[in-house]
C-alpha positions in Angstrom: 0.1 0.1 0.0 2.5 2.7 0.5 4.4 1.9 -2.3 1.6 3.4 -4.2 0.9 6.3 -2.3 4.8 7.1 -3.0 3.8 6.2 -6.8 1.6 8.8 -6.9 3.3 11.8 -4.8 7.1 11.7 -6.3 5.8 13.1 -9.4 4.6 16.5 -7.3 7.1 16.1 -5.3 9.7 16.3 -8.3 7.4 19.2 -9.9 7.6 21.0 -6.7 11.3 20.8 -6.3 11.6 21.7 -9.9 9.6 24.7 -9.4 11.6 25.9 -6.1 14.9 25.5 -8.0 14.0 27.0 -10.7 12.4 30.2 -8.8 16.0 30.2 -6.4 17.8 30.2 -9.7 15.6 33.5 -10.9 16.3 35.0 -7.4 19.8 34.7 -7.2 20.6 36.0 -10.8 18.5 38.8 -9.8 20.8 39.3 -7.1 23.8 39.4 -9.0 22.2 41.2 -11.1 21.8 44.4 -9.1 25.2 43.7 -7.6 26.7 44.5 -11.4 24.7 47.1 -11.7 25.7 48.9 -8.6 29.2 48.4 -9.3 28.5 49.7 -12.6 26.9 52.5 -11.2 30.0 53.5 -8.7 32.3 53.1 -12.1 30.4 55.6 -13.4 29.9 57.9 -11.1 33.5 58.3 -10.5 33.7 59.1 -14.5 35.1 56.3 -16.3 34.5 55.6 -19.3 31.7 53.9 -20.6 34.1 50.6 -21.6 35.7 50.7 -17.7 32.1 50.5 -16.8 31.5 47.7 -18.8 34.5 46.0 -17.8 33.5 46.3 -14.1 30.1 45.0 -15.0 31.4 41.8 -16.9 33.9 41.5 -13.5 30.9 41.1 -11.4 29.0 39.3 -13.8 30.5 37.8 -16.3 27.1 36.5 -18.4 25.6 40.0 -18.5 23.5 39.8 -21.4 23.4 43.8 -21.9 24.2 46.6 -20.2 23.4 50.2 -21.0 24.9 53.3 -19.1 22.9 56.7 -19.2 24.1 59.8 -17.3 21.3 62.6 -17.1 22.0 66.0 -15.5 23.7 64.9 -12.2 23.1 61.4 -12.1 24.5 58.1 -13.8 22.1 54.9 -14.3 23.4 51.4 -14.8 21.0 48.6 -16.3 22.5 45.2 -16.9 20.9 42.0 -17.9 21.0 38.1 -17.7 19.0 35.4 -18.4 19.3 33.0 -15.3 21.3 29.9 -15.7 19.4 27.1 -16.9 18.0 24.5 -14.5 16.4 21.6 -18.0 17.0 22.8 -21.2 13.1 22.7 -21.5 12.2 25.2 -19.3 12.3 29.1 -20.1 13.6 31.7 -18.4 12.5 35.4 -18.3 15.3 38.2 -18.6 16.6 39.2 -14.8 17.1 42.7 -15.3 18.7 45.7 -12.5 19.4 48.8 -12.5 21.1 51.4 -10.4 21.4 55.2 -10.0 24.3 57.0 -8.4 25.0 60.6 -8.1 27.9 61.7 -10.9 30.9 62.9 -9.2 32.1 64.5 -12.2 29.7 66.8 -12.5 29.3 70.6 -11.0 26.6 71.4 -9.0 
């Protein structure tokens, strides 16, 4: 009797486990993306070139898909886009984005 109940419950347990691991992968990618955006914003606020900002972001998050740097008035904004590491090959994962803004230290107020 116990074998039949286990056989019925095991697929549901595996589905829940797969969902939990997928969510963890997306949340981990978002945290890494936010760290990379903050590091890039700090570099951009110091007046570094876009190439240096991109290099700084790639040091923190080597698999970053896109990095955008915008300078608006007295602030800089860095946006980083990354695709989370796939848990299974057939589950499509969303792109994760994070941005950070810092006061431009090179602008004169």
